C-alpha positions as semicolon CSV with decimal commas, in nm:
position;residue;x (nm);y (nm);z (nm)
1;M;-0,486;-0,332;2,995
2;N;-0,556;-0,630;3,229
3;I;-0,307;-0,941;3,134
4;P;-0,357;-1,212;3,412
5;N;-0,143;-1,393;3,565
6;R;-0,143;-1,686;3,355
7;P;-0,169;-1,603;2,964
8;R;-0,568;-1,642;2,860
9;K;-0,584;-2,002;2,600
10;I;-0,732;-1,977;2,302
11;K;-0,815;-2,214;2,059
12;Y;-0,732;-2,174;1,695
13;L;-0,970;-2,235;1,442
14;P;-0,954;-2,252;1,053
15;S;-1,197;-1,987;0,867
16;H;-1,038;-1,976;0,502
17;D;-1,381;-1,937;0,337
18;K;-1,515;-1,673;0,528
19;M;-1,248;-1,410;0,562
20;S;-1,005;-1,194;0,457
21;S;-0,652;-1,059;0,598
22;F;-0,603;-0,835;0,233
23;T;-0,982;-0,682;0,210
24;G;-0,769;-0,323;0,059
25;L;-0,668;-0,555;-0,259
26;K;-1,009;-0,552;-0,384
27;L;-0,987;-0,155;-0,406
28;A;-0,617;-0,202;-0,602
29;T;-0,739;-0,477;-0,853
30;D;-1,025;-0,257;-0,944
31;L;-0,749;0,058;-0,999
32;A;-0,568;-0,187;-1,192
33;A;-0,868;-0,314;-1,459
34;K;-0,996;0,101;-1,431
35;L;-0,607;0,179;-1,613
36;G;-0,595;-0,154;-1,830
37;I;-0,332;-0,348;-1,665
38;V;-0,558;-0,648;-1,582
39;Q;-0,638;-0,639;-2,006
40;G;-0,324;-0,613;-2,070
41;L;-0,215;-0,896;-1,884
42;Q;-0,422;-1,120;-2,046
43;R;-0,289;-1,039;-2,393
44;L;0,037;-1,190;-2,290
45;T;0,180;-1,492;-2,506
46;V;0,391;-1,688;-2,204
47;K;0,303;-2,077;-2,258
48;K;0,120;-2,193;-1,950
49;R;0,046;-2,580;-1,916
50;R;-0,312;-2,703;-2,093
51;R;-0,496;-2,672;-1,729
52;G;-0,249;-2,438;-1,588
53;I;-0,309;-2,070;-1,441
54;P;-0,382;-1,798;-1,665
55;I;-0,063;-1,568;-1,724
56;A;-0,299;-1,242;-1,576
57;D;-0,375;-1,412;-1,263
58;F;-0,002;-1,517;-1,238
59;V;0,132;-1,200;-1,273
60;M;-0,150;-1,014;-1,063
61;S;-0,040;-1,290;-0,783
62;L;0,319;-1,149;-0,763
63;V;0,176;-0,752;-0,802
64;N;-0,084;-0,859;-0,473
65;S;0,179;-1,013;-0,359
66;F;0,405;-0,733;-0,311
67;L;0,153;-0,421;-0,232
68;V;0,088;-0,681;0,108
69;G;0,455;-0,693;0,156
70;G;0,598;-1,050;-0,017
71;E;0,927;-1,079;-0,097
72;H;0,952;-1,431;-0,221
73;L;0,788;-1,669;-0,416
74;T;0,703;-1,874;-0,119
75;D;0,467;-1,587;0,046
76;L;0,242;-1,663;-0,248
77;N;0,129;-1,956;-0,016
78;V;-0,041;-1,667;0,171
79;L;-0,261;-1,591;-0,037
80;R;-0,300;-1,885;-0,204
81;Q;-0,463;-2,027;0,127
82;E;-0,700;-1,729;0,146
83;T;-1,017;-1,857;-0,027
84;A;-1,190;-1,531;0,066
85;T;-0,926;-1,289;-0,076
86;R;-0,921;-1,495;-0,384
87;E;-1,300;-1,457;-0,412
88;L;-1,278;-1,096;-0,364
89;L;-1,021;-1,070;-0,619
90;Y;-1,268;-1,260;-0,875
91;G;-1,175;-1,591;-0,853
92;L;-0,786;-1,504;-0,839
93;E;-0,584;-1,836;-0,931
94;V;-0,284;-1,805;-0,703
95;P;-0,017;-2,059;-0,818
96;A;0,198;-2,252;-0,573
97;P;0,567;-2,109;-0,551
98;T;0,733;-2,402;-0,755
99;T;0,481;-2,324;-1,069
100;A;0,567;-1,972;-1,018
101;G;0,904;-2,008;-1,042
102;E;0,852;-2,245;-1,335
103;T;0,631;-1,976;-1,491
104;L;0,921;-1,726;-1,413
105;R;1,171;-1,885;-1,641
106;K;0,961;-1,967;-1,910
107;F;0,986;-1,574;-2,003
108;H;1,154;-1,445;-2,269
109;L;1,269;-1,108;-2,389
110;G;0,959;-1,103;-2,590
111;H;0,761;-1,134;-2,298
112;I;0,895;-0,891;-2,106
113;K;0,874;-0,658;-2,359
114;Q;0,493;-0,717;-2,351
115;V;0,442;-0,655;-1,970
116;E;0,681;-0,322;-2,047
117;A;0,405;-0,215;-2,308
118;V;0,135;-0,276;-2,003
119;T;0,328;-0,047;-1,815
120;R;0,357;0,215;-2,089
121;A;-0,054;0,211;-2,159
122;A;-0,095;0,191;-1,781
123;L;0,116;0,551;-1,751
124;R;-0,026;0,698;-2,019
125;Q;-0,413;0,613;-1,870
126;G;-0,300;0,741;-1,562
127;E;-0,153;1,091;-1,646
128;E;-0,479;1,105;-1,883
129;L;-0,712;1,073;-1,556
130;L;-0,454;1,292;-1,354
131;G;-0,489;1,565;-1,614
132;G;-0,092;1,680;-1,571
133;S;0,045;1,972;-1,821
134;E;0,396;2,019;-1,651
135;P;0,737;1,966;-1,672
136;I;0,844;1,602;-1,660
137;T;1,154;1,545;-1,432
138;L;1,325;1,206;-1,550
139;D;1,611;1,086;-1,278
140;L;1,814;0,793;-1,445
141;D;2,012;0,642;-1,228
142;S;2,131;0,281;-1,113
143;S;2,160;0,037;-0,789
144;I;2,283;-0,270;-0,702
145;F;2,134;-0,573;-0,595
146;E;2,293;-0,753;-0,369
147;V;2,252;-1,131;-0,404
148;H;2,448;-1,416;-0,207
149;G;2,554;-1,759;-0,336
150;Y;2,717;-1,880;-0,697
151;F;2,447;-1,984;-0,919
152;K;2,282;-1,693;-1,025
153;E;2,325;-1,582;-1,374
154;G;2,440;-1,253;-1,427
155;A;2,572;-1,161;-1,066
156;R;2,920;-1,029;-1,060
157;Y;3,106;-0,787;-0,850
158;G;3,109;-0,473;-0,962
159;Y;3,272;-0,123;-0,843
160;S;3,115;-0,144;-0,537
161;H;3,247;-0,475;-0,438
162;V;2,931;-0,616;-0,366
163;K;2,810;-0,916;-0,536
164;G;2,497;-0,855;-0,742
165;F;2,296;-0,694;-1,030
166;H;2,318;-0,322;-1,102
167;P;1,969;-0,288;-1,306
168;L;1,940;0,093;-1,473
169;L;1,623;0,267;-1,326
170;C;1,426;0,553;-1,502
171;F;1,220;0,770;-1,231
172;W;0,912;0,995;-1,314
173;A;1,033;1,260;-1,020
174;E;0,683;1,470;-0,988
175;R;0,456;1,135;-0,972
176;R;0,751;0,901;-0,817
177;L;0,627;0,640;-1,068
178;L;0,918;0,404;-1,222
179;I;0,883;0,469;-1,583
180;G;1,143;0,195;-1,680
181;A;1,376;-0,125;-1,523
182;R;1,595;-0,272;-1,722
183;L;1,852;-0,597;-1,555
184;R;2,211;-0,597;-1,571
185;A;2,482;-0,783;-1,475
186;G;2,687;-0,643;-1,150
187;N;2,981;-0,573;-1,352
188;R;2,843;-0,337;-1,577
189;T;2,905;0,069;-1,536
190;S;2,656;0,318;-1,466
191;A;2,650;0,446;-1,832
192;H;2,622;0,099;-1,966
193;K;2,339;0,094;-2,232
194;A;2,245;0,397;-2,089
195;T;2,129;0,542;-2,428
196;S;1,929;0,272;-2,523
197;F;1,790;0,244;-2,218
198;L;1,642;0,578;-2,236
199;A;1,524;0,562;-2,576
200;E;1,278;0,286;-2,467
201;C;1,145;0,506;-2,172
202;L;1,100;0,802;-2,368
203;P;0,788;0,720;-2,561
204;R;0,623;0,572;-2,241
205;L;0,575;0,925;-2,125
206;P;0,272;1,166;-2,217
207;E;0,370;1,374;-2,567
208;D;0,386;1,751;-2,585
209;R;0,566;1,767;-2,260
210;R;0,843;1,894;-2,191
211;I;1,122;1,669;-2,043
212;R;1,413;1,751;-1,806
213;L;1,678;1,501;-1,711
214;R;1,901;1,468;-1,395
215;M;2,141;1,193;-1,375
216;D;2,442;1,202;-1,130
217;A;2,829;1,129;-1,216
218;G;2,794;0,745;-1,333
219;F;2,648;0,942;-1,627
220;Y;2,899;1,222;-1,703
221;N;2,974;1,050;-2,034
222;R;3,103;1,196;-2,380
223;E;2,830;0,941;-2,585
224;I;2,523;0,965;-2,344
225;V;2,553;1,371;-2,379
226;S;2,605;1,320;-2,728
227;D;2,288;1,125;-2,766
228;L;2,083;1,380;-2,552
229;L;2,198;1,687;-2,744
230;D;2,121;1,470;-3,089
231;R;1,760;1,420;-2,907
232;R;1,757;1,813;-2,814
233;L;1,638;1,721;-2,463
234;E;1,720;1,913;-2,153
235;F;1,952;1,794;-1,876
236;S;2,187;1,821;-1,615
237;I;2,455;1,573;-1,494
238;S;2,679;1,600;-1,199
239;A;3,053;1,609;-1,302
240;M;3,308;1,434;-1,204
241;L;3,585;1,655;-1,038
242;T;3,881;1,623;-1,270
243;S;4,204;1,790;-1,231
244;A;4,147;2,060;-1,519
245;L;3,768;2,100;-1,407
246;R;3,948;2,175;-1,058
247;R;4,198;2,390;-1,203
248;A;3,918;2,587;-1,415
249;I;3,722;2,628;-1,125
250;E;4,026;2,776;-0,891
251;A;4,127;2,981;-1,212
252;L;3,807;3,202;-1,144
253;P;3,829;3,562;-0,968
254;P;3,639;3,604;-0,623
255;E;3,375;3,821;-0,801
256;R;3,267;3,555;-1,049
257;W;3,142;3,367;-0,720
258;K;2,762;3,472;-0,548
259;S;2,619;3,391;-0,244
260;Y;2,391;3,063;-0,303
261;P;2,021;3,157;-0,133
262;W;1,943;2,801;0,033
263;E;2,255;2,692;0,194
264;D;2,430;2,878;0,448
265;E;2,822;2,982;0,363
266;A;2,760;2,848;0,004
267;E;2,858;2,984;-0,292
268;W;2,810;2,950;-0,657
269;A;2,938;3,047;-0,981
270;E;2,896;2,915;-1,322
271;F;3,182;2,915;-1,675
272;S;3,167;2,795;-1,998
273;Y;3,346;2,429;-1,988
274;R;3,409;2,183;-2,267
275;P;3,575;1,862;-2,140
276;H;3,858;1,667;-2,355
277;R;3,670;1,537;-2,665
278;W;3,296;1,637;-2,590
279;P;3,143;1,758;-2,907
280;R;3,085;2,154;-2,764
281;A;3,084;2,340;-2,439
282;L;2,828;2,380;-2,242
283;R;2,746;2,546;-1,857
284;M;2,896;2,434;-1,573
285;L;2,781;2,522;-1,267
286;V;3,011;2,503;-0,960
287;K;2,870;2,522;-0,590
288;R;3,127;2,560;-0,293
289;V;3,121;2,543;0,089
290;P;3,371;2,576;0,336
291;Y;3,578;2,303;0,418
292;Y;3,608;2,188;0,751
293;E;3,769;1,949;1,065
294;G;3,589;1,886;1,307
295;D;3,510;2,249;1,395
296;Q;3,795;2,422;1,241
297;R;3,764;2,562;0,904
298;L;4,039;2,556;0,691
299;F;4,041;2,894;0,490
300;G;4,126;2,846;0,127
301;E;3,953;2,463;0,097
302;Y;3,636;2,404;-0,056
303;F;3,401;2,071;-0,108
304;Y;3,318;2,145;-0,442
305;T;2,974;2,037;-0,658
306;C;2,971;2,044;-1,013
307;V;2,704;2,018;-1,298
308;I;2,715;2,017;-1,614
309;T;2,352;2,154;-1,826
310;N;2,244;2,246;-2,124
311;R;1,900;2,408;-1,944
312;R;1,844;2,775;-1,984
313;G;1,747;2,994;-1,642
314;A;1,912;3,139;-1,357
315;G;2,214;2,909;-1,240
316;S;2,157;2,879;-0,847
317;S;1,780;2,779;-0,980
318;L;1,912;2,476;-1,227
319;L;2,181;2,376;-0,896
320;R;1,941;2,358;-0,659
321;H;1,684;2,140;-0,893
322;H;1,963;1,903;-1,025
323;L;2,027;1,855;-0,602
324;A;1,719;1,790;-0,524
325;R;1,736;1,469;-0,785
326;G;1,857;1,278;-0,405
327;G;1,537;1,243;-0,377
328;A;1,583;0,921;-0,672
329;E;1,746;0,731;-0,384
330;N;1,435;0,706;-0,173
331;Y;1,226;0,606;-0,471
332;I;1,473;0,355;-0,526
333;E;1,484;0,262;-0,177
334;E;1,142;0,226;-0,174
335;F;1,148;0,020;-0,509
336;K;1,425;-0,243;-0,335
337;N;1,319;-0,280;0,033
338;G;0,931;-0,145;-0,010
339;V;0,812;-0,353;-0,241
340;G;1,084;-0,600;-0,238
341;A;1,213;-0,617;-0,559
342;R;1,604;-0,661;-0,460
343;L;1,506;-1,022;-0,396
344;L;1,537;-1,184;-0,744
345;P;1,437;-1,539;-0,660
346;S;1,539;-1,707;-0,986
347;Q;1,911;-1,836;-1,102
348;D;1,825;-1,749;-1,480
349;F;1,879;-1,410;-1,558
350;V;1,583;-1,331;-1,785
351;A;1,334;-1,461;-1,556
352;N;1,461;-1,237;-1,256
353;W;1,431;-0,955;-1,547
354;A;1,076;-1,069;-1,562
355;W;1,031;-1,038;-1,135
356;L;1,168;-0,699;-1,188
357;V;0,927;-0,558;-1,431
358;V;0,644;-0,719;-1,236
359;A;0,741;-0,532;-0,923
360;Q;0,769;-0,228;-1,169
361;L;0,409;-0,271;-1,206
362;A;0,340;-0,320;-0,814
363;Y;0,498;-0,048;-0,760
364;N;0,368;0,182;-1,018
365;L;0,034;0,040;-0,902
366;G;0,092;0,159;-0,538
367;Q;0,190;0,496;-0,655
368;W;-0,130;0,539;-0,872
369;F;-0,393;0,451;-0,561
370;K;-0,237;0,758;-0,361
371;L;-0,205;0,983;-0,689
372;L;-0,537;0,934;-0,753
373;L;-0,722;0,797;-0,503
374;L;-0,572;0,982;-0,212
375;P;-0,589;1,316;-0,057
376;R;-0,249;1,499;-0,107
377;A;-0,135;1,481;0,286
378;E;-0,173;1,103;0,204
379;Q;0,072;1,103;-0,065
380;S;0,380;1,058;0,039
381;Y;0,262;0,759;0,266
382;Q;0,548;0,441;0,149
383;F;0,448;0,078;0,092
384;K;0,452;0,003;0,474
385;K;0,232;0,278;0,584
386;L;-0,033;0,196;0,285
387;R;-0,027;-0,197;0,352
388;L;-0,133;-0,065;0,710
389;H;-0,427;0,121;0,658
390;W;-0,537;0,029;0,310
391;F;-0,424;-0,306;0,230
392;C;-0,370;-0,554;0,502
393;V;-0,721;-0,449;0,667
394;A;-0,918;-0,796;0,803
395;G;-1,270;-0,846;0,678
396;R;-1,510;-1,114;0,696
397;L;-1,697;-1,149;0,378
398;I;-2,125;-1,217;0,390
399;R;-2,310;-1,364;0,160
400;S;-2,689;-1,270;0,130
401;G;-2,873;-1,368;-0,131
402;R;-2,721;-1,169;-0,430
403;Q;-2,514;-0,981;-0,262
404;L;-2,182;-0,955;-0,100
405;R;-2,064;-0,721;0,200
406;L;-1,780;-0,714;0,368
407;A;-1,736;-0,633;0,752
408;L;-1,409;-0,437;0,803
409;A;-1,229;-0,512;1,106
410;R;-1,170;-0,129;1,158
411;Q;-1,413;0,130;1,305
412;P;-1,682;0,328;1,096
413;E;-1,413;0,604;0,969
414;T;-1,256;0,333;0,789
415;V;-1,519;0,166;0,639
416;R;-1,664;0,527;0,532
417;R;-1,326;0,573;0,361
418;F;-1,339;0,222;0,190
419;V;-1,666;0,341;0,016
420;E;-1,529;0,648;-0,069
421;L;-1,227;0,521;-0,253
422;Q;-1,526;0,253;-0,444
423;A;-1,706;0,513;-0,530
424;A;-1,406;0,721;-0,665
425;I;-1,252;0,453;-0,877
426;L;-1,579;0,358;-1,019
427;R;-1,570;0,747;-1,157
428;L;-1,242;0,715;-1,294
């Protein structure tokens, strides 16, 4: 690198009719069409102005903004300024930020259900293309979406003493897909309305597949367990270490404890346990590890991890499978910050819920992009890396007769991969 003593002076010129900063969005849009997302959005009944932007264009504008790193309504201006990008995306009409805010406020609960129906159809289509048959693991969880200010409807202080919203989220662990997202006020408990939310999520999954649910201690609740038993669903829930449960654990004889194969010094045991007023007794799986203060082990003191379940099989393997639900925290982080779903833009509660389900659509589209088009080694890419390698690739749009060409600002290897992905989408 030869850096001059004085910076080289460059003359900046606009070239918005020829250059695109986001050529990879063409691939994402084509994939959305193959999954039926674009067609489904065209059936939304959200009222628009007489000469306003079509509602499908509005939603796809938000989806594309999420995919390339947009977090606010004002970020739509970037797509709006790029004529070449909008031409690549089949003449996409991008709303101004103020218009986008007005459109979000036109959504009501029925429109949210319509967007969720589009997600449901895409989930079925995506899984049909993947051709899976293995059991499905669902991670049901909640998260705090922190907000600032005093005028957002539903923003409350909750158990974490943070002001915000407390949505329910349901992830398909093996696919890293977000099956459902329900916005709730910030002062709701984790288990609030979880059974009705689960009833909405289950029909979105492929039929005739074994389903296993994993939940943390926030869902250690008699009503939830009764509902799961009535539905004959397999589940495992982190149990709260109440005084009664601790007494039952400490009463176990030493010979009941077995070595836990996947962790040094850890042991596990199981017994039948029925919490107060629960419908019946279930398997209680317990892992214990020695308790240390600094480097000094306190003999006779343990840290316990408890899981209540109705699943069959080796207890140690069930414990290991349940504890792997910690990966759901990574999925939530990717949804909140990788996509930008946490920055709910409106003062209106339902408008923010609409923002959340559109962000869910963008998150899932990114996951389908990896699952359906990329090799297995690249399917663990986070959105930040996905943008760098695929979505935020600059290029020049070239018109030659009736043919449209795209000159990418990358090496021939990247150009070859773009050609391969385009062919893969056409084969779906």
